[in-house]
BALOBA-1460 file (C-alpha; in Angstrom, 3 decimals):
// residues 359
<rec num="1" residu="m" x="-12.553" y="-1.968" z="11.847"/>
<rec num="2" residu="t" x="-13.241" y="-5.171" z="13.402"/>
<rec num="3" residu="e" x="-16.121" y="-5.569" z="15.442"/>
<rec num="4" residu="t" x="-14.834" y="-5.034" z="18.725"/>
<rec num="5" residu="n" x="-17.926" y="-6.882" z="20.496"/>
<rec num="6" residu="l" x="-16.809" y="-10.181" z="19.297"/>
<rec num="7" residu="h" x="-13.569" y="-9.703" z="20.517"/>
<rec num="8" residu="t" x="-13.540" y="-8.599" z="23.552"/>
<rec num="9" residu="i" x="-14.726" y="-10.199" z="27.380"/>
<rec num="10" residu="p" x="-14.995" y="-9.282" z="30.622"/>
<rec num="11" residu="a" x="-12.083" y="-10.510" z="33.241"/>
<rec num="12" residu="d" x="-14.512" y="-11.847" z="35.540"/>
<rec num="13" residu="a" x="-16.468" y="-13.855" z="32.820"/>
<rec num="14" residu="p" x="-16.051" y="-17.774" z="33.163"/>
<rec num="15" residu="l" x="-13.844" y="-19.708" z="30.964"/>
<rec num="16" residu="s" x="-16.646" y="-21.260" z="29.411"/>
<rec num="17" residu="t" x="-18.074" y="-18.189" z="28.036"/>
<rec num="18" residu="a" x="-14.557" y="-17.279" z="26.583"/>
<rec num="19" residu="l" x="-14.792" y="-21.039" z="24.762"/>
<rec num="20" residu="a" x="-18.346" y="-20.164" z="23.274"/>
<rec num="21" residu="m" x="-17.045" y="-16.743" z="21.824"/>
<rec num="22" residu="l" x="-13.994" y="-18.306" z="20.500"/>
<rec num="23" residu="n" x="-15.777" y="-20.977" z="18.888"/>
<rec num="24" residu="n" x="-18.033" y="-18.624" z="17.353"/>
<rec num="25" residu="l" x="-14.785" y="-16.847" z="15.650"/>
<rec num="26" residu="s" x="-13.849" y="-20.153" z="14.131"/>
<rec num="27" residu="g" x="-12.509" y="-19.654" z="10.574"/>
<rec num="28" residu="g" x="-11.613" y="-16.240" z="11.481"/>
<rec num="29" residu="a" x="-9.001" y="-14.714" z="14.053"/>
<rec num="30" residu="m" x="-9.924" y="-16.583" z="17.524"/>
<rec num="31" residu="t" x="-8.342" y="-13.627" z="19.497"/>
<rec num="32" residu="l" x="-10.262" y="-12.209" z="22.861"/>
<rec num="33" residu="f" x="-8.900" y="-9.283" z="24.467"/>
<rec num="34" residu="v" x="-9.976" y="-9.144" z="28.036"/>
<rec num="35" residu="h" x="-10.967" y="-5.863" z="30.004"/>
<rec num="36" residu="d" x="-11.304" y="-5.282" z="33.395"/>
<rec num="37" residu="s" x="-14.360" y="-3.368" z="35.271"/>
<rec num="38" residu="a" x="-13.069" y="-0.028" z="34.270"/>
<rec num="39" residu="g" x="-13.100" y="-1.053" z="30.586"/>
<rec num="40" residu="r" x="-9.174" y="-1.184" z="30.463"/>
<rec num="41" residu="i" x="-7.610" y="-3.896" z="28.346"/>
<rec num="42" residu="t" x="-5.611" y="-6.335" z="30.941"/>
<rec num="43" residu="g" x="-4.428" y="-9.342" z="28.670"/>
<rec num="44" residu="s" x="-5.570" y="-11.536" z="25.557"/>
<rec num="45" residu="v" x="-6.675" y="-14.984" z="25.365"/>
<rec num="46" residu="t" x="-6.515" y="-17.215" z="22.321"/>
<rec num="47" residu="d" x="-7.801" y="-20.793" z="22.283"/>
<rec num="48" residu="g" x="-4.412" y="-21.967" z="22.889"/>
<rec num="49" residu="d" x="-4.341" y="-20.043" z="26.123"/>
<rec num="50" residu="v" x="-7.443" y="-21.709" z="27.035"/>
<rec num="51" residu="r" x="-6.083" y="-25.354" z="26.194"/>
<rec num="52" residu="r" x="-2.765" y="-24.572" z="28.049"/>
<rec num="53" residu="a" x="-4.923" y="-23.490" z="31.277"/>
<rec num="54" residu="l" x="-7.161" y="-26.681" z="31.315"/>
<rec num="55" residu="l" x="-4.393" y="-28.630" z="30.931"/>
<rec num="56" residu="a" x="-2.834" y="-26.904" z="33.791"/>
<rec num="57" residu="g" x="-6.002" y="-27.331" z="36.113"/>
<rec num="58" residu="v" x="-7.981" y="-24.567" z="35.443"/>
<rec num="59" residu="s" x="-11.438" y="-25.409" z="35.455"/>
<rec num="60" residu="v" x="-14.302" y="-23.892" z="32.650"/>
<rec num="61" residu="n" x="-15.967" y="-22.524" z="35.740"/>
<rec num="62" residu="d" x="-12.968" y="-20.027" z="36.919"/>
<rec num="63" residu="s" x="-12.614" y="-16.533" z="35.659"/>
<rec num="64" residu="v" x="-11.189" y="-15.571" z="32.008"/>
<rec num="65" residu="s" x="-8.307" y="-14.162" z="33.806"/>
<rec num="66" residu="s" x="-6.856" y="-17.454" z="34.911"/>
<rec num="67" residu="a" x="-5.771" y="-18.204" z="31.398"/>
<rec num="68" residu="m" x="-5.219" y="-14.810" z="29.928"/>
<rec num="69" residu="n" x="-1.955" y="-13.622" z="28.721"/>
<rec num="70" residu="h" x="-0.669" y="-10.332" z="30.522"/>
<rec num="71" residu="d" x="1.894" y="-9.854" z="27.978"/>
<rec num="72" residu="f" x="-0.123" y="-8.903" z="24.855"/>
<rec num="73" residu="r" x="0.851" y="-6.913" z="21.876"/>
<rec num="74" residu="f" x="-0.960" y="-3.202" z="21.521"/>
<rec num="75" residu="i" x="-0.541" y="0.028" z="19.585"/>
<rec num="76" residu="d" x="-0.867" y="3.007" z="21.971"/>
<rec num="77" residu="g" x="-3.092" y="5.484" z="19.900"/>
<rec num="78" residu="d" x="-1.852" y="8.200" z="22.099"/>
<rec num="79" residu="k" x="1.655" y="7.936" z="22.107"/>
<rec num="80" residu="d" x="3.106" y="5.477" z="19.064"/>
<rec num="81" residu="s" x="3.839" y="8.144" z="16.127"/>
<rec num="82" residu="a" x="2.586" y="7.223" z="12.815"/>
<rec num="83" residu="d" x="5.988" y="5.762" z="11.655"/>
<rec num="84" residu="a" x="6.329" y="3.660" z="15.104"/>
<rec num="85" residu="v" x="2.816" y="2.332" z="14.060"/>
<rec num="86" residu="v" x="3.980" y="0.904" z="10.902"/>
<rec num="87" residu="e" x="6.932" y="-0.864" z="12.391"/>
<rec num="88" residu="k" x="4.956" y="-2.322" z="14.968"/>
<rec num="89" residu="l" x="2.487" y="-3.629" z="12.739"/>
<rec num="90" residu="r" x="5.178" y="-5.103" z="10.452"/>
<rec num="91" residu="d" x="6.846" y="-6.952" z="13.303"/>
<rec num="92" residu="m" x="3.671" y="-8.041" z="14.812"/>
<rec num="93" residu="r" x="2.440" y="-9.514" z="11.368"/>
<rec num="94" residu="r" x="5.772" y="-11.302" z="10.822"/>
<rec num="95" residu="c" x="5.260" y="-12.834" z="14.248"/>
<rec num="96" residu="g" x="1.998" y="-14.341" z="13.265"/>
<rec num="97" residu="i" x="-0.287" y="-12.234" z="15.288"/>
<rec num="98" residu="t" x="-3.384" y="-11.364" z="13.446"/>
<rec num="99" residu="l" x="-5.432" y="-9.035" z="15.694"/>
<rec num="100" residu="v" x="-3.711" y="-5.732" z="17.274"/>
<rec num="101" residu="p" x="-5.616" y="-3.392" z="19.571"/>
<rec num="102" residu="v" x="-5.387" y="-0.188" z="19.705"/>
<rec num="103" residu="l" x="-5.618" y="1.459" z="23.265"/>
<rec num="104" residu="d" x="-5.854" y="4.952" z="24.502"/>
<rec num="105" residu="s" x="-3.744" y="6.825" z="27.256"/>
<rec num="106" residu="n" x="-6.026" y="5.010" z="29.873"/>
<rec num="107" residu="g" x="-5.936" y="1.521" z="28.317"/>
<rec num="108" residu="k" x="-9.127" y="1.284" z="26.863"/>
<rec num="109" residu="l" x="-9.830" y="0.036" z="23.501"/>
<rec num="110" residu="v" x="-10.407" y="2.455" z="20.687"/>
<rec num="111" residu="e" x="-10.326" y="-0.307" z="17.456"/>
<rec num="112" residu="i" x="-9.149" y="-3.475" z="16.399"/>
<rec num="113" residu="i" x="-6.857" y="-3.658" z="13.342"/>
<rec num="114" residu="d" x="-6.961" y="-7.009" z="11.568"/>
<rec num="115" residu="l" x="-3.856" y="-7.870" z="9.634"/>
<rec num="116" residu="h" x="-5.372" y="-10.005" z="7.541"/>
<rec num="117" residu="k" x="-7.742" y="-7.371" z="6.099"/>
<rec num="118" residu="t" x="-5.373" y="-4.728" z="6.078"/>
<rec num="119" residu="s" x="-1.567" y="-5.561" z="6.522"/>
<rec num="120" residu="n" x="-0.466" y="-2.167" z="7.867"/>
<rec num="121" residu="r" x="-1.508" y="1.746" z="8.424"/>
<rec num="122" residu="l" x="1.112" y="3.748" z="6.278"/>
<rec num="123" residu="p" x="0.595" y="7.373" z="6.721"/>
<rec num="124" residu="l" x="0.584" y="8.094" z="3.274"/>
<rec num="125" residu="n" x="-1.744" y="9.988" z="0.852"/>
<rec num="126" residu="a" x="-2.104" y="8.704" z="-2.818"/>
<rec num="127" residu="v" x="-2.727" y="10.048" z="-5.963"/>
<rec num="128" residu="l" x="-3.234" y="8.184" z="-9.079"/>
<rec num="129" residu="m" x="-2.529" y="9.844" z="-12.414"/>
<rec num="130" residu="a" x="-5.764" y="9.112" z="-14.680"/>
<rec num="131" residu="g" x="-5.742" y="11.779" z="-17.090"/>
<rec num="132" residu="g" x="-3.893" y="10.302" z="-20.442"/>
<rec num="133" residu="k" x="-5.709" y="9.334" z="-23.603"/>
<rec num="134" residu="g" x="-3.924" y="6.244" z="-23.716"/>
<rec num="135" residu="e" x="-3.972" y="6.560" z="-27.784"/>
<rec num="136" residu="r" x="-1.908" y="3.352" z="-28.078"/>
<rec num="137" residu="l" x="-5.017" y="1.258" z="-26.779"/>
<rec num="138" residu="r" x="-7.494" y="2.373" z="-29.179"/>
<rec num="139" residu="p" x="-10.014" y="1.444" z="-30.378"/>
<rec num="140" residu="m" x="-10.543" y="0.183" z="-26.811"/>
<rec num="141" residu="t" x="-9.913" y="3.562" z="-25.406"/>
<rec num="142" residu="l" x="-12.162" y="5.625" z="-27.803"/>
<rec num="143" residu="t" x="-14.616" y="5.602" z="-25.557"/>
<rec num="144" residu="t" x="-13.382" y="4.586" z="-22.319"/>
<rec num="145" residu="p" x="-10.365" y="5.708" z="-20.105"/>
<rec num="146" residu="k" x="-7.739" y="3.478" z="-20.009"/>
<rec num="147" residu="p" x="-7.735" y="3.139" z="-16.154"/>
<rec num="148" residu="l" x="-11.334" y="2.017" z="-16.464"/>
<rec num="149" residu="l" x="-10.634" y="-0.804" z="-18.954"/>
<rec num="150" residu="q" x="-11.557" y="-4.198" z="-17.681"/>
<rec num="151" residu="i" x="-8.948" y="-7.224" z="-16.597"/>
<rec num="152" residu="e" x="-10.610" y="-10.103" z="-15.545"/>
<rec num="153" residu="g" x="-13.591" y="-8.172" z="-14.345"/>
<rec num="154" residu="r" x="-11.974" y="-5.476" z="-12.708"/>
<rec num="155" residu="a" x="-10.673" y="-1.958" z="-13.838"/>
<rec num="156" residu="i" x="-6.975" y="-1.453" z="-14.134"/>
<rec num="157" residu="i" x="-7.381" y="1.380" z="-11.318"/>
<rec num="158" residu="d" x="-8.909" y="-0.639" z="-9.158"/>
<rec num="159" residu="y" x="-6.393" y="-3.234" z="-8.642"/>
<rec num="160" residu="n" x="-4.114" y="-0.424" z="-7.595"/>
<rec num="161" residu="i" x="-6.738" y="1.142" z="-4.971"/>
<rec num="162" residu="h" x="-7.184" y="-2.443" z="-3.857"/>
<rec num="163" residu="a" x="-3.322" y="-2.682" z="-2.969"/>
<rec num="164" residu="m" x="-3.620" y="0.837" z="-1.252"/>
<rec num="165" residu="a" x="-6.442" y="-0.117" z="0.849"/>
<rec num="166" residu="a" x="-4.657" y="-3.281" z="2.229"/>
<rec num="167" residu="a" x="-1.721" y="-1.470" z="3.011"/>
<rec num="168" residu="g" x="-3.781" y="0.810" z="5.179"/>
<rec num="169" residu="i" x="-3.880" y="4.158" z="2.734"/>
<rec num="170" residu="t" x="-7.023" y="5.601" z="2.903"/>
<rec num="171" residu="n" x="-6.602" y="9.449" z="1.525"/>
<rec num="172" residu="v" x="-6.850" y="8.264" z="-2.087"/>
<rec num="173" residu="s" x="-7.146" y="11.063" z="-5.009"/>
<rec num="174" residu="v" x="-7.190" y="10.417" z="-8.898"/>
<rec num="175" residu="i" x="-6.215" y="13.212" z="-11.419"/>
<rec num="176" residu="t" x="-8.473" y="12.856" z="-14.543"/>
<rec num="177" residu="r" x="-8.850" y="14.556" z="-17.540"/>
<rec num="178" residu="y" x="-9.771" y="12.366" z="-20.661"/>
<rec num="179" residu="l" x="-13.439" y="11.295" z="-19.995"/>
<rec num="180" residu="a" x="-13.134" y="12.398" z="-16.474"/>
<rec num="181" residu="d" x="-17.200" y="12.012" z="-16.202"/>
<rec num="182" residu="q" x="-16.606" y="8.015" z="-16.512"/>
<rec num="183" residu="l" x="-14.088" y="8.292" z="-13.697"/>
<rec num="184" residu="y" x="-16.585" y="10.309" z="-11.472"/>
<rec num="185" residu="e" x="-19.149" y="8.113" z="-11.708"/>
<rec num="186" residu="h" x="-17.071" y="4.961" z="-11.342"/>
<rec num="187" residu="f" x="-16.452" y="6.334" z="-8.099"/>
<rec num="188" residu="c" x="-19.155" y="7.662" z="-7.051"/>
<rec num="189" residu="r" x="-19.049" y="4.508" z="-4.675"/>
<rec num="190" residu="p" x="-16.375" y="3.418" z="-2.403"/>
<rec num="191" residu="v" x="-13.509" y="1.367" z="-3.926"/>
<rec num="192" residu="a" x="-12.069" y="-1.499" z="-1.595"/>
<rec num="193" residu="g" x="-13.798" y="0.767" z="1.383"/>
<rec num="194" residu="i" x="-12.046" y="3.652" z="0.274"/>
<rec num="195" residu="n" x="-14.179" y="6.897" z="-0.536"/>
<rec num="196" residu="v" x="-11.793" y="8.180" z="-3.792"/>
<rec num="197" residu="r" x="-11.744" y="11.618" z="-4.971"/>
<rec num="198" residu="c" x="-11.490" y="12.695" z="-8.244"/>
<rec num="199" residu="l" x="-9.999" y="16.020" z="-9.470"/>
<rec num="200" residu="t" x="-9.994" y="17.290" z="-13.090"/>
<rec num="201" residu="e" x="-7.210" y="19.060" z="-14.642"/>
<rec num="202" residu="s" x="-8.296" y="22.346" z="-16.376"/>
<rec num="203" residu="l" x="-4.970" y="22.112" z="-18.332"/>
<rec num="204" residu="v" x="-2.368" y="19.479" z="-19.365"/>
<rec num="205" residu="l" x="-0.107" y="19.599" z="-16.482"/>
<rec num="206" residu="g" x="2.277" y="16.874" z="-17.248"/>
<rec num="207" residu="t" x="2.971" y="13.502" z="-15.800"/>
<rec num="208" residu="i" x="3.072" y="14.895" z="-12.139"/>
<rec num="209" residu="g" x="1.694" y="18.522" z="-12.299"/>
<rec num="210" residu="g" x="-2.060" y="17.538" z="-11.508"/>
<rec num="211" residu="a" x="-0.620" y="15.965" z="-8.343"/>
<rec num="212" residu="a" x="-0.785" y="19.469" z="-7.065"/>
<rec num="213" residu="l" x="-4.778" y="19.619" z="-6.977"/>
<rec num="214" residu="a" x="-4.857" y="16.518" z="-4.475"/>
<rec num="215" residu="l" x="-2.895" y="18.489" z="-1.995"/>
<rec num="216" residu="s" x="-4.384" y="18.196" z="1.546"/>
<rec num="217" residu="p" x="-2.782" y="20.847" z="4.073"/>
<rec num="218" residu="s" x="-4.812" y="19.246" z="7.038"/>
<rec num="219" residu="s" x="-3.735" y="15.827" z="6.334"/>
<rec num="220" residu="p" x="-1.147" y="14.927" z="9.215"/>
<rec num="221" residu="n" x="0.605" y="12.617" z="6.537"/>
<rec num="222" residu="r" x="3.857" y="14.159" z="5.505"/>
<rec num="223" residu="n" x="4.741" y="12.060" z="2.211"/>
<rec num="224" residu="t" x="2.715" y="11.087" z="-0.645"/>
<rec num="225" residu="l" x="2.702" y="8.070" z="-2.584"/>
<rec num="226" residu="i" x="2.060" y="9.169" z="-6.645"/>
<rec num="227" residu="m" x="1.445" y="6.539" z="-9.473"/>
<rec num="228" residu="n" x="0.263" y="6.359" z="-12.787"/>
<rec num="229" residu="s" x="-3.250" y="4.581" z="-12.911"/>
<rec num="230" residu="d" x="-2.542" y="2.204" z="-15.918"/>
<rec num="231" residu="l" x="0.159" y="-0.007" z="-13.773"/>
<rec num="232" residu="l" x="-0.642" y="-3.671" z="-12.566"/>
<rec num="233" residu="t" x="2.254" y="-4.289" z="-9.994"/>
<rec num="234" residu="t" x="2.830" y="-6.322" z="-6.794"/>
<rec num="235" residu="v" x="5.462" y="-3.584" z="-5.374"/>
<rec num="236" residu="s" x="5.330" y="-3.473" z="-1.682"/>
<rec num="237" residu="f" x="4.111" y="0.087" z="-0.676"/>
<rec num="238" residu="e" x="5.082" y="-0.555" z="2.944"/>
<rec num="239" residu="d" x="9.000" y="-1.939" z="1.888"/>
<rec num="240" residu="m" x="9.202" y="1.568" z="0.092"/>
<rec num="241" residu="y" x="7.330" y="3.871" z="2.499"/>
<rec num="242" residu="l" x="10.121" y="2.339" z="4.818"/>
<rec num="243" residu="r" x="12.809" y="2.807" z="2.769"/>
<rec num="244" residu="h" x="12.124" y="6.178" z="2.070"/>
<rec num="245" residu="i" x="11.871" y="6.667" z="5.779"/>
<rec num="246" residu="a" x="15.100" y="4.977" z="6.545"/>
<rec num="247" residu="e" x="16.667" y="6.939" z="4.292"/>
<rec num="248" residu="k" x="15.145" y="10.361" z="5.077"/>
<rec num="249" residu="a" x="14.642" y="10.931" z="1.473"/>
<rec num="250" residu="d" x="12.957" y="13.751" z="-0.269"/>
<rec num="251" residu="v" x="11.808" y="11.531" z="-3.133"/>
<rec num="252" residu="t" x="11.902" y="7.694" z="-3.457"/>
<rec num="253" residu="v" x="11.517" y="6.443" z="-7.039"/>
<rec num="254" residu="a" x="10.481" y="2.795" z="-7.862"/>
<rec num="255" residu="v" x="12.480" y="1.244" z="-10.331"/>
<rec num="256" residu="i" x="12.675" y="-2.009" z="-12.538"/>
<rec num="257" residu="n" x="15.706" y="-3.626" z="-14.036"/>
<rec num="258" residu="y" x="15.819" y="-3.015" z="-17.796"/>
<rec num="259" residu="t" x="18.278" y="-5.313" z="-19.712"/>
<rec num="260" residu="l" x="19.676" y="-4.033" z="-23.077"/>
<rec num="261" residu="s" x="21.537" y="-6.412" z="-25.077"/>
<rec num="262" residu="v" x="24.142" y="-5.561" z="-27.916"/>
<rec num="263" residu="p" x="24.251" y="-7.979" z="-30.891"/>
<rec num="264" residu="y" x="27.471" y="-6.564" z="-31.630"/>
<rec num="265" residu="a" x="30.923" y="-6.600" z="-30.570"/>
<rec num="266" residu="i" x="31.506" y="-3.064" z="-28.505"/>
<rec num="267" residu="l" x="34.970" y="-1.371" z="-28.403"/>
<rec num="268" residu="s" x="36.296" y="1.206" z="-25.916"/>
<rec num="269" residu="t" x="38.737" y="3.666" z="-27.237"/>
<rec num="270" residu="d" x="40.583" y="6.448" z="-25.789"/>
<rec num="271" residu="s" x="41.319" y="10.100" z="-26.551"/>
<rec num="272" residu="n" x="43.153" y="9.392" z="-29.655"/>
<rec num="273" residu="d" x="40.823" y="6.653" z="-30.800"/>
<rec num="274" residu="c" x="42.961" y="3.662" z="-30.072"/>
<rec num="275" residu="v" x="41.548" y="0.793" z="-28.926"/>
<rec num="276" residu="t" x="41.783" y="-0.186" z="-25.291"/>
<rec num="277" residu="s" x="39.389" y="-2.928" z="-24.889"/>
<rec num="278" residu="i" x="36.560" y="-4.992" z="-26.725"/>
<rec num="279" residu="e" x="33.688" y="-6.946" z="-25.472"/>
<rec num="280" residu="e" x="31.739" y="-9.320" z="-27.587"/>
<rec num="281" residu="k" x="27.611" y="-8.844" z="-27.526"/>
<rec num="282" residu="p" x="27.446" y="-7.229" z="-24.187"/>
<rec num="283" residu="t" x="24.545" y="-6.721" z="-21.695"/>
<rec num="284" residu="y" x="23.921" y="-3.838" z="-20.209"/>
<rec num="285" residu="t" x="21.313" y="-3.526" z="-16.990"/>
<rec num="286" residu="y" x="20.095" y="-0.332" z="-16.222"/>
<rec num="287" residu="y" x="17.202" y="0.945" z="-13.526"/>
<rec num="288" residu="a" x="14.338" y="2.210" z="-15.302"/>
<rec num="289" residu="n" x="11.477" y="4.523" z="-13.696"/>
<rec num="290" residu="a" x="8.376" y="2.128" z="-12.873"/>
<rec num="291" residu="g" x="6.012" y="5.628" z="-12.467"/>
<rec num="292" residu="i" x="5.548" y="5.147" z="-8.606"/>
<rec num="293" residu="y" x="6.983" y="7.581" z="-6.062"/>
<rec num="294" residu="i" x="6.890" y="8.911" z="-2.657"/>
<rec num="295" residu="f" x="7.405" y="12.497" z="-2.222"/>
<rec num="296" residu="k" x="7.923" y="14.756" z="0.550"/>
<rec num="297" residu="n" x="4.722" y="16.937" z="0.461"/>
<rec num="298" residu="e" x="6.511" y="20.169" z="0.511"/>
<rec num="299" residu="i" x="8.227" y="19.027" z="-2.765"/>
<rec num="300" residu="l" x="4.547" y="18.809" z="-4.429"/>
<rec num="301" residu="e" x="3.617" y="22.166" z="-2.770"/>
<rec num="302" residu="s" x="6.787" y="23.853" z="-4.737"/>
<rec num="303" residu="m" x="4.799" y="22.888" z="-8.259"/>
<rec num="304" residu="a" x="2.497" y="25.852" z="-9.612"/>
<rec num="305" residu="q" x="-0.995" y="24.691" z="-10.077"/>
<rec num="306" residu="d" x="-1.297" y="26.093" z="-13.634"/>
<rec num="307" residu="t" x="1.862" y="24.944" z="-14.919"/>
<rec num="308" residu="r" x="3.010" y="21.537" z="-16.782"/>
<rec num="309" residu="t" x="5.149" y="19.347" z="-14.802"/>
<rec num="310" residu="d" x="6.423" y="16.180" z="-15.452"/>
<rec num="311" residu="a" x="7.848" y="13.551" z="-12.791"/>
<rec num="312" residu="t" x="11.457" y="13.536" z="-14.607"/>
<rec num="313" residu="d" x="11.578" y="17.269" z="-14.291"/>
<rec num="314" residu="l" x="10.527" y="17.786" z="-10.804"/>
<rec num="315" residu="i" x="12.982" y="15.183" z="-9.579"/>
<rec num="316" residu="e" x="15.807" y="16.486" z="-11.604"/>
<rec num="317" residu="d" x="15.198" y="19.749" z="-9.777"/>
<rec num="318" residu="v" x="15.210" y="18.267" z="-6.593"/>
<rec num="319" residu="i" x="18.409" y="17.174" z="-7.280"/>
<rec num="320" residu="r" x="20.043" y="20.053" z="-8.825"/>
<rec num="321" residu="r" x="18.800" y="21.524" z="-4.977"/>
<rec num="322" residu="g" x="20.726" y="19.260" z="-3.347"/>
<rec num="323" residu="g" x="17.740" y="16.983" z="-2.250"/>
<rec num="324" residu="k" x="17.812" y="13.252" z="-1.610"/>
<rec num="325" residu="v" x="16.372" y="10.775" z="-4.325"/>
<rec num="326" residu="v" x="16.536" y="7.025" z="-3.671"/>
<rec num="327" residu="c" x="15.431" y="4.264" z="-5.831"/>
<rec num="328" residu="h" x="13.492" y="1.445" z="-4.608"/>
<rec num="329" residu="p" x="13.925" y="-1.610" z="-6.879"/>
<rec num="330" residu="v" x="10.349" y="-3.456" z="-7.541"/>
<rec num="331" residu="n" x="10.394" y="-7.165" z="-6.652"/>
<rec num="332" residu="g" x="7.752" y="-8.823" z="-8.380"/>
<rec num="333" residu="t" x="5.086" y="-8.160" z="-10.905"/>
<rec num="334" residu="w" x="4.909" y="-4.505" z="-12.958"/>
<rec num="335" residu="i" x="3.488" y="-4.129" z="-16.167"/>
<rec num="336" residu="d" x="2.976" y="-0.759" z="-17.803"/>
<rec num="337" residu="i" x="-0.493" y="-1.599" z="-19.674"/>
<rec num="338" residu="g" x="0.567" y="1.092" z="-22.784"/>
<rec num="339" residu="s" x="-0.107" y="-1.337" z="-25.831"/>
<rec num="340" residu="p" x="-2.412" y="-4.017" z="-26.842"/>
<rec num="341" residu="a" x="0.313" y="-6.687" z="-26.030"/>
<rec num="342" residu="d" x="0.519" y="-5.333" z="-22.360"/>
<rec num="343" residu="f" x="-2.904" y="-5.515" z="-22.116"/>
<rec num="344" residu="q" x="-2.791" y="-9.416" z="-23.121"/>
<rec num="345" residu="r" x="-0.012" y="-10.285" z="-21.126"/>
<rec num="346" residu="a" x="-1.936" y="-8.463" z="-18.087"/>
<rec num="347" residu="t" x="-5.405" y="-10.221" z="-19.024"/>
<rec num="348" residu="e" x="-3.136" y="-13.596" z="-19.196"/>
<rec num="349" residu="m" x="-1.485" y="-13.065" z="-15.823"/>
<rec num="350" residu="m" x="-4.420" y="-12.090" z="-14.087"/>
<rec num="351" residu="r" x="-6.316" y="-15.170" z="-15.327"/>
<rec num="352" residu="h" x="-3.505" y="-17.543" z="-14.026"/>
<rec num="353" residu="h" x="-3.538" y="-15.989" z="-11.115"/>
<rec num="354" residu="r" x="-7.310" y="-16.507" z="-10.364"/>
<rec num="355" residu="n" x="-7.345" y="-19.775" z="-11.672"/>
<rec num="356" residu="l" x="-4.761" y="-20.845" z="-8.904"/>
<rec num="357" residu="s" x="-6.864" y="-19.269" z="-6.405"/>
<rec num="358" residu="r" x="-9.589" y="-21.430" z="-7.213"/>
<rec num="359" residu="r" x="-7.652" y="-24.439" z="-6.574"/>
């Protein structure tokens, strides 16, 4: 939450006070929200608003209300639905708005959302699956669970939690089993401002069965983001969620393109084995499961907490029962860190990004 006292000013304050406050905000979001004597937000004022007012003949001794913008954008904290908030914040961000006030039904300030720090407020619970042994990465995983392996100074799993925090996801659970105590210790402190909850499978529950342990009946969120904790990806959780909602899907599966090149000529035949066509060294492209899903909560609630369930089995069951499953292509980075070669590639990529950011 942004420090509201740094960004609020009374309507009758002189414009010189607004200039001083805006100057103190230099280097950050230079926006003030103007309130009346009853504490209701009535407008906003930026450095540009002040310049335009002064050019129009307004004095620095005149009130802030003489320069403020009455047609400001805000979130109605009492009336806007969670999905409406997502759409509004996305639109405001695209319009270049940085600070968004959240007002109650009386027009009073509840909080200020800084879109530089949190790009949205996705109404999602999140579950990271972190119980595997990571056997293909031995000996590194003999004493360290794979999600806690460091890539350029940060645990693999923390990259995903930082991405969730940036999308406004705050209810995050981690399902553990192998070397669980290390994950509990790691998350005894907040990561990216999130108090991550760890839960341990008492049985091997498959690639998604453990997510049932993290269900929160009291949560207002109707959908849950589930992903493997050993991924390094720039998938947009916002785009994926908006597709899930727009399609009214029961399940949305993130997918990556998988290309298969055949080094031979491939023949097509009819039922009598007569050749109907021949294609020289064809290339086929398929959608492959990226290990990132959004499920309606009721789908997850149908899972037994003492039975192994793999994600593919659960999704096939949804399809059999007539549910709607859609896919969402990942545009950007996606690395499944399952082998030493993958680990090295991920390390080199993050080192490259870090070097670019230092320039």
